MIVO-652255 format. One record per atom (N, C-alpha, C): residue number from 1; x, y, z. Coordinates in Angstrom, 3 decimals. Each point is the difference from the previous one (the first is absolute). Layout:
BEGIN
+-----+----------+----------+----------+
| seq |        X |        Y |        Z |
+-----+----------+----------+----------+
| NUM |        X |        Y |        Z |
...
+-----+----------+----------+----------+
//
This chain:
BEGIN
+-----+----------+----------+----------+
| seq |        X |        Y |        Z |
+-----+----------+----------+----------+
|   1 |  -13.804 |  -19.708 |   -6.152 |
|   1 |    0.533 |    0.636 |    1.189 |
|   1 |   -0.451 |    1.455 |    0.012 |
|   2 |   -0.550 |    0.416 |    1.113 |
|   2 |   -0.464 |    1.380 |    0.116 |
|   2 |    1.154 |    0.926 |    0.367 |
|   3 |   -0.113 |    1.196 |   -0.483 |
|   3 |    1.004 |    1.025 |    0.272 |
|   3 |   -0.326 |    0.656 |    1.331 |
|   4 |    1.001 |    0.105 |    0.865 |
|   4 |   -0.156 |    0.709 |    1.268 |
|   4 |    0.243 |    1.488 |   -0.257 |
|   5 |   -0.956 |    0.816 |    0.381 |
|   5 |    0.161 |    1.442 |   -0.145 |
|   5 |    0.340 |    0.586 |    1.360 |
|   6 |    1.132 |    0.667 |    0.046 |
|   6 |    0.482 |    0.585 |    1.249 |
|   6 |    0.101 |    1.506 |   -0.188 |
|   7 |   -0.759 |    0.730 |    0.789 |
|   7 |    0.031 |    1.465 |   -0.048 |
|   7 |    0.996 |    0.520 |    1.021 |
|   8 |    0.883 |    0.869 |   -0.469 |
|   8 |    1.039 |    0.569 |    0.850 |
|   8 |   -0.057 |    1.513 |   -0.124 |
|   9 |    0.053 |    0.679 |    1.125 |
|   9 |   -0.018 |    1.465 |    0.014 |
|   9 |    1.423 |    0.505 |    0.200 |
|  10 |    0.413 |    0.915 |   -0.866 |
|  10 |    1.302 |    0.653 |    0.119 |
|  10 |   -0.236 |    1.388 |    0.573 |
|  11 |    0.258 |    0.193 |    1.307 |
|  11 |   -0.250 |    1.310 |    0.608 |
|  11 |    1.021 |    1.034 |   -0.475 |
|  12 |   -0.504 |    1.155 |   -0.401 |
|  12 |    0.852 |    1.087 |   -0.469 |
|  12 |   -0.397 |    1.279 |    0.733 |
|  13 |    0.985 |    0.691 |    0.543 |
|  13 |   -0.254 |    1.283 |    0.664 |
|  13 |    0.146 |    1.124 |   -1.014 |
|  14 |   -0.888 |    0.990 |    0.097 |
|  14 |    0.112 |    1.204 |   -0.828 |
|  14 |    0.000 |    1.218 |    0.913 |
|  15 |    0.555 |    1.070 |   -0.513 |
|  15 |    0.122 |    1.232 |    0.774 |
|  15 |   -0.450 |    1.162 |   -0.873 |
|  16 |   -0.678 |    0.965 |    0.580 |
|  16 |   -0.418 |    1.192 |   -0.724 |
|  16 |    1.175 |    0.971 |   -0.001 |
|  17 |    0.814 |   -0.098 |   -1.040 |
|  17 |    1.212 |    0.820 |   -0.067 |
|  17 |   -0.282 |    1.461 |   -0.319 |
|  18 |   -1.244 |    0.333 |   -0.337 |
|  18 |   -0.324 |    1.406 |   -0.239 |
|  18 |    0.003 |    0.777 |    1.309 |
|  19 |   -0.035 |   -0.721 |    1.131 |
|  19 |   -0.024 |    0.656 |    1.311 |
|  19 |    1.326 |   -0.151 |    0.753 |
|  20 |    1.077 |   -0.307 |   -0.735 |
|  20 |    1.304 |   -0.223 |    0.635 |
|  20 |    0.467 |    1.188 |    0.836 |
|  21 |   -0.357 |    1.204 |   -0.428 |
|  21 |    0.437 |    1.205 |    0.707 |
|  21 |   -0.514 |    0.052 |    1.434 |
|  22 |   -1.095 |   -0.688 |    0.267 |
|  22 |   -0.590 |    0.055 |    1.346 |
|  22 |    0.233 |   -1.292 |    0.808 |
|  23 |    0.809 |   -0.921 |   -0.514 |
|  23 |    0.250 |   -1.261 |    0.723 |
|  23 |    0.807 |    0.249 |    1.269 |
|  24 |   -0.317 |   -0.752 |    1.025 |
|  24 |    0.760 |    0.042 |    1.251 |
|  24 |    1.278 |   -0.825 |   -0.164 |
|  25 |    0.891 |    0.099 |    0.990 |
|  25 |    1.230 |   -0.818 |   -0.026 |
|  25 |   -0.348 |   -1.487 |    0.014 |
|  26 |   -1.035 |   -0.368 |    0.756 |
|  26 |   -0.427 |   -1.408 |    0.067 |
|  26 |   -0.515 |   -0.477 |   -1.359 |
|  27 |   -0.739 |    0.863 |   -0.686 |
|  27 |   -0.501 |   -0.367 |   -1.323 |
|  27 |    1.146 |   -0.159 |   -0.999 |
|  28 |    0.981 |    0.887 |    0.079 |
|  28 |    1.169 |   -0.137 |   -0.873 |
|  28 |    0.750 |   -1.299 |    0.293 |
|  29 |    0.126 |   -0.327 |    1.278 |
|  29 |    0.685 |   -1.233 |    0.394 |
|  29 |   -0.747 |   -1.224 |   -0.559 |
|  30 |   -1.341 |    0.049 |    0.080 |
|  30 |   -0.831 |   -1.076 |   -0.555 |
|  30 |    0.183 |   -0.106 |   -1.515 |
|  31 |    0.029 |    1.139 |   -0.698 |
|  31 |    0.124 |    0.031 |   -1.452 |
|  31 |    1.358 |   -0.524 |   -0.464 |
|  32 |    1.059 |    0.453 |    0.643 |
|  32 |    1.358 |   -0.383 |   -0.390 |
|  32 |    0.318 |   -1.420 |    0.467 |
|  33 |   -0.458 |   -0.351 |    1.190 |
|  33 |    0.249 |   -1.330 |    0.539 |
|  33 |    1.423 |   -0.164 |    0.491 |
|  34 |    0.262 |   -1.184 |    0.498 |
|  34 |    1.336 |   -0.356 |    0.455 |
|  34 |    0.561 |   -1.052 |   -0.941 |
|  35 |    1.264 |   -0.313 |    0.144 |
|  35 |    0.646 |   -0.970 |   -0.883 |
|  35 |   -0.737 |   -1.336 |   -0.006 |
|  36 |   -0.469 |   -0.445 |    1.150 |
|  36 |   -0.708 |   -1.281 |    0.092 |
|  36 |   -1.337 |    0.018 |   -0.748 |
|  37 |   -0.525 |    1.188 |   -0.290 |
|  37 |   -1.275 |    0.124 |   -0.710 |
|  37 |    0.139 |   -0.160 |   -1.509 |
|  38 |    1.217 |    0.040 |   -0.513 |
|  38 |    0.229 |   -0.011 |   -1.441 |
|  38 |    0.387 |   -1.392 |   -0.496 |
|  39 |   -0.846 |   -0.977 |    0.270 |
|  39 |    0.263 |   -1.372 |   -0.437 |
|  39 |   -0.693 |   -0.305 |   -1.323 |
|  40 |   -0.764 |    0.935 |   -0.524 |
|  40 |   -0.726 |   -0.228 |   -1.244 |
|  40 |   -1.252 |   -0.818 |    0.257 |
|  41 |   -0.523 |   -0.566 |   -1.072 |
|  41 |   -1.214 |   -0.796 |    0.107 |
|  41 |    0.349 |   -1.415 |    0.405 |
|  42 |   -0.574 |   -0.462 |    1.083 |
|  42 |    0.081 |   -1.399 |    0.403 |
|  42 |   -1.427 |   -0.427 |    0.308 |
|  43 |   -0.488 |   -0.985 |   -0.747 |
|  43 |   -1.404 |   -0.360 |    0.082 |
|  43 |   -0.164 |   -1.514 |    0.020 |
|  44 |   -0.507 |   -0.510 |    1.115 |
|  44 |   -0.273 |   -1.429 |    0.115 |
|  44 |   -1.212 |   -0.339 |   -0.857 |
|  45 |    0.165 |   -0.952 |   -0.918 |
|  45 |   -1.088 |   -0.405 |   -0.886 |
|  45 |   -0.706 |   -1.255 |    0.511 |
|  46 |    0.773 |   -0.978 |    0.458 |
|  46 |   -0.582 |   -1.229 |    0.525 |
|  46 |    1.000 |   -0.660 |    0.941 |
|  47 |   -0.527 |   -0.552 |    1.093 |
|  47 |    0.817 |   -0.752 |    0.945 |
|  47 |   -0.915 |   -1.019 |    0.673 |
|  48 |   -0.043 |   -1.209 |   -0.560 |
|  48 |   -0.832 |   -1.047 |    0.587 |
|  48 |    0.853 |   -1.249 |    0.244 |
|  49 |   -0.619 |   -1.125 |    0.223 |
|  49 |    0.734 |   -1.233 |    0.317 |
|  49 |    0.839 |   -0.518 |   -1.156 |
|  50 |   -0.333 |    0.398 |   -1.238 |
|  50 |    0.673 |   -0.535 |   -1.182 |
|  50 |    0.976 |    0.956 |   -0.671 |
|  51 |   -0.242 |    1.295 |    0.130 |
|  51 |    0.708 |    0.939 |   -0.858 |
|  51 |    0.092 |    1.383 |    0.637 |
|  52 |    1.120 |    0.674 |   -0.279 |
|  52 |    0.246 |    1.364 |    0.474 |
|  52 |    0.463 |    0.811 |   -1.193 |
|  53 |   -0.600 |    1.192 |   -0.195 |
|  53 |    0.412 |    0.899 |   -1.065 |
|  53 |   -0.158 |    1.432 |    0.480 |
|  54 |    1.071 |    0.773 |   -0.170 |
|  54 |    0.005 |    1.386 |    0.445 |
|  54 |    0.708 |    0.848 |   -1.048 |
|  55 |   -0.577 |    1.164 |   -0.309 |
|  55 |    0.693 |    0.977 |   -0.837 |
|  55 |    0.968 |    0.745 |    0.906 |
|  56 |    1.263 |   -0.021 |   -0.377 |
|  56 |    1.035 |    0.646 |    0.807 |
|  56 |    0.387 |    1.372 |   -0.539 |
|  57 |   -0.467 |    0.313 |   -1.185 |
|  57 |    0.293 |    1.312 |   -0.568 |
|  57 |   -0.528 |    0.119 |   -1.413 |
|  58 |   -0.280 |    1.216 |   -0.381 |
|  58 |   -0.413 |    0.317 |   -1.364 |
|  58 |    0.825 |    1.209 |   -0.424 |
|  59 |    0.653 |   -0.115 |   -1.145 |
|  59 |    0.760 |    1.147 |   -0.488 |
|  59 |   -0.016 |    0.020 |   -1.519 |
|  60 |    0.354 |    1.156 |   -0.548 |
|  60 |    0.005 |    0.204 |   -1.440 |
|  60 |    1.423 |    0.214 |   -0.484 |
|  61 |    0.294 |   -0.537 |   -1.176 |
|  61 |    1.243 |    0.288 |   -0.702 |
|  61 |   -0.380 |    0.960 |   -1.124 |
|  62 |    0.339 |    1.266 |    0.167 |
|  62 |   -0.415 |    1.018 |   -0.969 |
|  62 |    0.616 |   -0.226 |   -1.372 |
|  63 |    1.225 |   -0.534 |   -0.054 |
|  63 |    0.676 |   -0.210 |   -1.282 |
|  63 |   -0.698 |   -1.083 |   -0.826 |
|  64 |   -0.364 |   -1.101 |    0.641 |
|  64 |   -0.630 |   -1.108 |   -0.729 |
|  64 |   -1.527 |    0.079 |    0.013 |
|  65 |   -0.545 |    0.940 |    0.787 |
|  65 |   -1.448 |    0.149 |    0.189 |
|  65 |   -0.621 |   -1.314 |    0.471 |
|  66 |    0.620 |   -0.591 |    1.030 |
|  66 |   -0.508 |   -1.223 |    0.596 |
|  66 |   -0.361 |    0.244 |    1.454 |
|  67 |   -1.064 |   -0.646 |    0.426 |
|  67 |   -0.464 |    0.059 |    1.384 |
|  67 |    0.374 |   -1.342 |    0.629 |
|  68 |    0.824 |    0.031 |    1.029 |
|  68 |    0.494 |   -1.211 |    0.644 |
|  68 |   -0.734 |   -0.255 |    1.317 |
|  69 |   -0.384 |   -1.240 |    0.200 |
|  69 |   -0.583 |   -0.468 |    1.249 |
|  69 |    0.985 |   -0.988 |    0.607 |
|  70 |    0.430 |    0.253 |    1.219 |
|  70 |    0.859 |   -0.935 |    0.729 |
|  70 |   -0.883 |   -0.799 |    0.941 |
|  71 |    0.145 |   -1.316 |   -0.032 |
|  71 |   -0.817 |   -0.895 |    0.811 |
|  71 |    0.867 |   -0.827 |    0.929 |
|  72 |   -0.552 |   -0.380 |    1.127 |
|  72 |    0.506 |   -1.077 |    0.843 |
|  72 |   -1.060 |   -1.080 |   -0.012 |
|  73 |    0.423 |   -1.257 |   -0.164 |
|  73 |   -0.949 |   -1.111 |   -0.031 |
|  73 |    0.561 |   -1.160 |    0.805 |
|  74 |   -0.914 |   -0.816 |    0.522 |
|  74 |    0.391 |   -1.194 |    0.745 |
|  74 |   -0.999 |   -1.114 |   -0.289 |
|  75 |    0.536 |   -1.168 |   -0.348 |
|  75 |   -0.804 |   -1.194 |   -0.207 |
|  75 |   -0.037 |   -0.773 |    1.312 |
|  76 |   -1.182 |   -0.209 |    0.541 |
|  76 |   -0.149 |   -0.735 |    1.262 |
|  76 |   -0.545 |   -1.408 |   -0.243 |
|  77 |   -0.112 |   -0.395 |   -1.271 |
|  77 |   -0.541 |   -1.305 |   -0.360 |
|  77 |    1.074 |   -1.090 |    0.049 |
|  78 |   -0.449 |   -1.252 |   -0.040 |
|  78 |    0.900 |   -1.157 |    0.009 |
|  78 |    0.481 |   -0.369 |   -1.389 |
|  79 |   -0.203 |    0.844 |   -0.963 |
|  79 |    0.441 |   -0.259 |   -1.373 |
|  79 |    0.526 |    1.281 |   -0.628 |
|  80 |    0.872 |   -0.164 |   -0.990 |
|  80 |    0.557 |    1.127 |   -0.718 |
|  80 |   -1.082 |    0.626 |   -0.871 |
|  81 |    0.056 |    1.325 |   -0.118 |
|  81 |   -1.009 |    0.703 |   -0.794 |
|  81 |    0.652 |    0.984 |   -0.966 |
|  82 |   -0.790 |    0.381 |   -0.996 |
|  82 |    0.335 |    1.096 |   -0.910 |
|  82 |   -1.075 |    1.065 |    0.145 |
|  83 |    0.421 |    1.240 |    0.068 |
|  83 |   -0.939 |    1.125 |   -0.009 |
|  83 |   -0.054 |    0.537 |   -1.417 |
|  84 |   -1.146 |   -0.166 |   -0.636 |
|  84 |   -0.177 |    0.515 |   -1.350 |
|  84 |   -0.830 |    1.271 |    0.075 |
|  85 |    0.649 |    1.128 |   -0.251 |
|  85 |   -0.722 |    1.268 |   -0.056 |
|  85 |   -0.732 |    0.047 |   -1.333 |
|  86 |   -1.258 |    0.395 |    0.040 |
|  86 |   -0.851 |    0.000 |   -1.197 |
|  86 |   -0.310 |    1.437 |   -0.389 |
|  87 |   -1.262 |    0.335 |   -0.075 |
|  87 |   -0.395 |    1.340 |   -0.412 |
|  87 |    0.063 |    0.978 |    1.165 |
|  88 |    0.575 |    1.165 |   -0.275 |
|  88 |   -0.001 |    1.103 |    0.949 |
|  88 |   -0.812 |    1.126 |   -0.618 |
|  89 |   -0.774 |    0.671 |    0.822 |
|  89 |   -0.722 |    1.190 |   -0.438 |
|  89 |    0.389 |    1.127 |    0.946 |
|  90 |    0.543 |    1.054 |   -0.569 |
|  90 |    0.368 |    1.179 |    0.785 |
|  90 |   -0.822 |    1.151 |   -0.565 |
|  91 |   -0.992 |    0.419 |    0.795 |
|  91 |   -1.017 |    0.944 |   -0.458 |
|  91 |   -0.578 |   -0.509 |   -1.324 |
|  92 |    0.191 |    0.690 |   -1.096 |
|  92 |   -0.610 |   -0.424 |   -1.272 |
|  92 |    0.939 |   -0.827 |   -0.877 |
|  93 |    1.239 |   -0.201 |    0.420 |
|  93 |    0.980 |   -0.731 |   -0.811 |
|  93 |    0.028 |   -1.472 |    0.378 |
|  94 |    0.102 |   -0.873 |   -1.012 |
|  94 |    0.034 |   -1.444 |    0.224 |
|  94 |    1.345 |   -0.542 |   -0.485 |
|  95 |    0.597 |   -0.868 |    0.831 |
|  95 |    1.298 |   -0.596 |   -0.313 |
|  95 |   -0.120 |   -1.514 |    0.159 |
|  96 |    0.521 |   -0.735 |   -0.973 |
|  96 |   -0.020 |   -1.455 |    0.071 |
|  96 |    1.409 |   -0.496 |    0.329 |
|  97 |    0.172 |   -0.534 |    1.202 |
|  97 |    1.304 |   -0.501 |    0.420 |
|  97 |    0.081 |   -1.527 |   -0.061 |
|  98 |   -1.032 |   -0.644 |   -0.552 |
|  98 |   -0.045 |   -1.464 |   -0.004 |
|  98 |    1.073 |   -0.631 |   -0.880 |
|  99 |    0.596 |    0.751 |   -0.897 |
|  99 |    1.065 |   -0.514 |   -0.859 |
|  99 |    1.366 |   -0.021 |    0.708 |
| 100 |    0.091 |    0.669 |    1.144 |
| 100 |    1.265 |    0.060 |    0.725 |
| 100 |    0.239 |   -1.275 |    0.804 |
| 101 |    1.257 |   -0.284 |    0.229 |
| 101 |    0.381 |   -1.184 |    0.774 |
| 101 |   -0.561 |    0.115 |    1.424 |
| 102 |   -0.629 |   -1.076 |    0.503 |
| 102 |   -0.544 |    0.044 |    1.365 |
| 102 |    1.108 |    0.081 |    1.051 |
| 103 |   -0.377 |    0.451 |    1.181 |
| 103 |    0.923 |    0.033 |    1.139 |
| 103 |   -0.092 |   -1.341 |    0.728 |
| 104 |    1.116 |   -0.656 |    0.163 |
| 104 |    0.057 |   -1.308 |    0.649 |
| 104 |    0.247 |    0.174 |    1.495 |
| 105 |   -0.778 |   -0.708 |    0.821 |
| 105 |    0.200 |    0.011 |    1.447 |
| 105 |    0.010 |   -1.445 |    0.506 |
| 106 |    1.067 |   -0.363 |    0.684 |
| 106 |    0.104 |   -1.342 |    0.565 |
| 106 |   -0.989 |   -0.186 |    1.139 |
| 107 |   -0.321 |   -1.260 |    0.290 |
| 107 |   -0.910 |   -0.296 |    1.103 |
| 107 |    0.579 |    0.544 |    1.297 |
| 108 |   -0.874 |    0.459 |    0.863 |
| 108 |    0.378 |    0.594 |    1.289 |
| 108 |    1.162 |    0.986 |   -0.146 |
| 109 |   -0.078 |    0.835 |   -1.010 |
| 109 |    1.091 |    0.934 |   -0.286 |
| 109 |    0.070 |    1.106 |    1.037 |
| 110 |    1.142 |    0.634 |    0.030 |
| 110 |    0.116 |    1.241 |    0.751 |
| 110 |   -0.586 |    1.113 |   -0.849 |
| 111 |   -0.028 |    1.201 |    0.514 |
| 111 |   -0.511 |    1.138 |   -0.763 |
| 111 |    1.023 |    0.340 |   -1.086 |
| 112 |   -0.501 |    0.153 |   -1.212 |
| 112 |    0.868 |    0.262 |   -1.150 |
| 112 |   -0.483 |    1.244 |   -0.726 |
| 113 |    0.911 |    0.860 |   -0.390 |
| 113 |   -0.344 |    1.224 |   -0.700 |
| 113 |    0.189 |   -0.122 |   -1.501 |
| 114 |   -0.830 |    0.692 |   -0.764 |
| 114 |    0.122 |    0.065 |   -1.454 |
| 114 |   -0.748 |    1.233 |   -0.490 |
| 115 |    0.163 |    0.308 |   -1.298 |
| 115 |   -0.652 |    1.171 |   -0.580 |
| 115 |   -0.780 |   -0.371 |   -1.254 |
| 116 |   -1.016 |    0.775 |   -0.267 |
| 116 |   -0.760 |   -0.047 |   -1.247 |
| 116 |   -0.160 |    1.441 |   -0.457 |
| 117 |   -0.072 |    0.190 |   -1.316 |
| 117 |   -0.184 |    1.364 |   -0.483 |
| 117 |   -0.962 |    0.023 |   -1.174 |
| 118 |   -0.581 |    1.154 |   -0.211 |
| 118 |   -0.872 |    0.259 |   -1.131 |
| 118 |    0.436 |    1.310 |   -0.648 |
| 119 |   -0.289 |    0.151 |   -1.268 |
| 119 |    0.355 |    1.210 |   -0.736 |
| 119 |   -0.988 |    1.092 |    0.381 |
| 120 |    0.456 |    0.921 |    0.826 |
| 120 |   -0.906 |    1.026 |    0.507 |
| 120 |    0.827 |    1.172 |    0.530 |
| 121 |   -0.372 |    1.195 |   -0.372 |
| 121 |    0.728 |    1.181 |    0.430 |
| 121 |   -0.491 |    0.475 |    1.371 |
| 122 |    0.848 |    0.659 |    0.721 |
| 122 |   -0.360 |    0.524 |    1.314 |
| 122 |   -1.066 |    1.091 |   -0.086 |
| 123 |   -0.235 |    0.550 |   -1.174 |
| 123 |   -0.996 |    1.057 |   -0.157 |
| 123 |   -1.427 |   -0.538 |   -0.042 |
| 124 |   -0.159 |   -1.312 |   -0.212 |
| 124 |   -1.328 |   -0.595 |   -0.073 |
| 124 |   -0.511 |   -0.317 |    1.407 |
| 125 |   -1.298 |    0.145 |    0.183 |
| 125 |   -0.628 |   -0.309 |    1.289 |
| 125 |    0.061 |   -1.495 |    0.280 |
| 126 |   -0.091 |   -0.348 |    1.271 |
| 126 |   -0.102 |   -1.419 |    0.378 |
| 126 |   -0.730 |   -0.117 |    1.337 |
| 127 |   -1.260 |    0.401 |   -0.031 |
| 127 |   -0.819 |   -0.044 |    1.206 |
| 127 |   -0.578 |   -1.388 |    0.262 |
| 128 |   -0.275 |   -0.753 |   -1.069 |
| 128 |   -0.573 |   -1.336 |    0.142 |
| 128 |    0.842 |   -0.981 |   -0.805 |
| 129 |    0.438 |   -1.057 |    0.655 |
| 129 |    0.839 |   -1.006 |   -0.643 |
| 129 |   -0.564 |   -1.371 |    0.300 |
| 130 |   -0.102 |   -0.829 |   -1.030 |
| 130 |   -0.427 |   -1.384 |    0.164 |
| 130 |    1.105 |   -0.896 |   -0.530 |
| 131 |    0.424 |   -0.951 |    0.822 |
| 131 |    1.058 |   -0.938 |   -0.368 |
| 131 |   -0.571 |   -1.409 |    0.093 |
| 132 |    0.033 |   -0.716 |   -1.118 |
| 132 |   -0.458 |   -1.389 |   -0.017 |
| 132 |    1.215 |   -0.917 |    0.057 |
| 133 |   -0.077 |   -1.002 |    0.884 |
| 133 |    1.092 |   -0.940 |    0.192 |
| 133 |   -0.563 |   -1.416 |    0.045 |
| 134 |    0.708 |   -0.912 |   -0.651 |
| 134 |   -0.302 |   -1.424 |    0.137 |
| 134 |    1.130 |   -0.635 |    0.793 |
| 135 |   -0.367 |   -0.778 |    0.991 |
| 135 |    0.984 |   -0.792 |    0.737 |
| 135 |   -0.081 |   -1.399 |   -0.593 |
| 136 |    1.100 |   -0.445 |   -0.590 |
| 136 |    0.044 |   -1.264 |   -0.722 |
| 136 |    0.907 |   -1.001 |    0.703 |
| 137 |   -0.361 |   -1.270 |   -0.057 |
| 137 |    0.894 |   -1.060 |    0.453 |
| 137 |    1.207 |    0.009 |   -0.933 |
| 138 |    1.212 |    0.062 |    0.542 |
| 138 |    1.201 |    0.143 |   -0.817 |
| 138 |    0.289 |   -1.244 |   -0.848 |
| 139 |   -0.438 |   -1.188 |    0.442 |
| 139 |    0.264 |   -1.225 |   -0.761 |
| 139 |   -1.036 |   -0.247 |   -1.082 |
| 140 |   -1.265 |    0.180 |    0.321 |
| 140 |   -1.075 |   -0.338 |   -0.938 |
| 140 |   -0.529 |    1.204 |   -0.761 |
| 141 |    0.307 |    1.193 |    0.466 |
| 141 |   -0.499 |    1.259 |   -0.559 |
| 141 |   -1.513 |    0.152 |    0.148 |
| 142 |   -0.620 |   -0.777 |    0.883 |
| 142 |   -1.428 |    0.102 |    0.253 |
| 142 |   -0.282 |    1.136 |    0.974 |
| 143 |   -1.142 |    0.650 |   -0.203 |
| 143 |   -0.414 |    1.097 |    0.880 |
| 143 |   -0.251 |   -0.509 |    1.413 |
| 144 |    0.587 |    0.684 |    0.958 |
| 144 |   -0.290 |   -0.244 |    1.414 |
| 144 |   -0.987 |    1.058 |    0.479 |
| 145 |    0.223 |    1.229 |   -0.479 |
| 145 |   -0.779 |    1.124 |    0.497 |
| 145 |    0.049 |    1.141 |   -1.006 |
| 146 |   -1.099 |    0.732 |   -0.132 |
| 146 |   -0.052 |    1.204 |   -0.830 |
| 146 |   -0.345 |    1.178 |    0.895 |
| 147 |    0.784 |    1.072 |   -0.112 |
| 147 |   -0.213 |    1.186 |    0.822 |
| 147 |   -0.210 |    1.221 |   -0.882 |
| 148 |   -0.910 |    0.847 |    0.421 |
| 148 |   -0.149 |    1.323 |   -0.591 |
| 148 |    0.137 |    0.999 |    1.128 |
| 149 |    1.098 |    0.737 |   -0.020 |
| 149 |    0.297 |    0.973 |    1.044 |
| 149 |   -0.423 |    1.375 |   -0.494 |
| 150 |   -1.019 |    0.560 |    0.632 |
| 150 |   -0.515 |    1.312 |   -0.377 |
| 150 |    0.518 |    1.021 |    1.000 |
| 151 |    0.900 |    0.853 |   -0.469 |
| 151 |    0.642 |    0.995 |    0.846 |
| 151 |   -0.595 |    1.364 |   -0.322 |
| 152 |   -0.560 |    0.637 |    0.998 |
| 152 |   -0.620 |    1.310 |   -0.179 |
| 152 |    0.609 |    0.987 |    0.981 |
| 153 |    0.464 |    1.115 |   -0.542 |
| 153 |    0.526 |    1.046 |    0.871 |
| 153 |   -1.145 |    0.657 |    0.753 |
| 154 |    0.231 |    0.265 |    1.279 |
| 154 |   -0.965 |    0.728 |    0.815 |
| 154 |    0.705 |    1.237 |    0.538 |
| 155 |   -0.462 |    1.167 |   -0.441 |
| 155 |    0.632 |    1.255 |    0.365 |
| 155 |   -0.645 |    0.583 |    1.252 |
| 156 |    0.838 |    0.421 |    0.926 |
| 156 |   -0.448 |    0.692 |    1.202 |
| 156 |    0.747 |    1.325 |    0.077 |
| 157 |   -0.764 |    1.091 |    0.041 |
| 157 |    0.644 |    1.309 |    0.138 |
| 157 |    0.305 |    0.219 |    1.477 |
| 158 |    1.273 |    0.166 |    0.298 |
| 158 |    0.450 |    0.170 |    1.371 |
| 158 |   -0.316 |    1.405 |    0.494 |
| 159 |    0.374 |    1.005 |   -0.759 |
| 159 |   -0.325 |    1.393 |    0.303 |
| 159 |    0.166 |    0.822 |   -1.257 |
+-----+----------+----------+----------+
//
């Protein structure tokens, strides 16, 4: 079975804060944003006839030095599946999650949320992330699909 490689761009806005003294009111409004703008990272990874996966948030626990990824997933297949997260690469760090219990999704499931985490401090960069996932038949444990999600931040300087 061939691995499907899916490239996803995570758009990130940057601002030249060295010029804050000369920003207009509109620029300040853009920089600060409104309450509706502060939803965090939400990134659709895949949405096809069989499967839906979206990152609903990424946050760090400074005490435990863990980086948490919140996901929403939906099984659109006629059979129950397990999502087995495998190797993750975040910049130069590699994490093996294949030993963790898979996420079970019933056939034709609704959207279900769950979290995964890796040991990583908020001080470390994370511009490029690769997440490998196997979609397995829940009864036979046979591979249905292999995914490699390559997430790359794309920075745009607003002003």
